N, C-alpha and C positions, 0 to 999 in steps of 0.2 A: 630443508624446508623449515620455515619458522613456525612457532607454536600457533600463531593466529591462522596462518595458511593451512596448517594441518587440521585445525579445528574446523575451518570452513569446508575443507574437503570432506571431513567426516560427516558434517551436518547436511551436506548437499544431497544426501540420499533420503530425504524426507518423502514419505508417501504423499500422493496427491491430496487425499482427504485430510491428512495432518497439515499439509501446507495451506490448504484453504482455511482450516480451523485457525491456524496461527495468523493468517492475513486478516481474517474477520476479527480476531481478538485485538490485533493492533488497531484496526479501524475503529472498533468499539471504544477502545481506550481514548482515541483522539476525538471521537464523536462528542463526548461530553463537553469539551471546551468549544468545539465548533458550534454546537447547538446553543450554547450559552451566548454566543455572538450572532446567532440567527442564521447559521449555515449548517451544512451537513456534507458528508462524503460517503458514497455507497459503492460497494464492490460491483463491478459489471462483469468482469471475466478475468481468468488467469490463463495465460498462454505462455508456457515455458517460464522465462524470467521476466515476462511482461505482465504487470498487474494493472488492469484498466479500471479506473474509478470514474464516477461522475460526481462533480461538485454541485451542490444545490444551495438555494437561498442566498444569503449574503456572501458566501464563498465565491459565487460566480462573478462578482464584481469587485471583490476585495483585492487591493493592491498587494496584500501579503499572502495571497493564495499560493504563490510559487514557493515562498518560504515554508508555509505550512506543509505543502506537498514534499518538500525536501526533508523536513523533519520526520514525516511519516515514512518516507522512503528509507531514511537512516535507521529508524526503528525496525522496519521490515528486514533490512539487511542484517541487523544485529540479531534479531530473533530467528530468522531463517538460516543464518550462517552462510549466506551466499549473496552475490550481487543480484539485485532485482531492479527493474526500471518501473517506476510508478508513472502511469500515463493517464492524464486527465482527458476525458472524452467530452465533446460538446453535449448539451442537453438532449438534442434530437438523435444522437448517434445510437445505433442499435448494433450489437455484436451478435453474429450468428455462430452457433456452436456446431 
């Protein structure tokens, strides 16, 4: 097993509270530039390796929203040490816990 794979395996045992804290931190880091452009991204829910977010403001109609989400997803994967899927939800979508 390669060093990167070993590191990801070790990191995948993150506690749920720590996992949410890391996700929120990554979103907060991204939020500054999103707000500067009139948009925003908020955490809706975490379900296993699925992280659901809601885009707001200018992000909802921006042609680069997919690129922005891909960048945020890459940061999440790096910080969490495991693959996660960032899923944008429509404005009206509600997630039940």
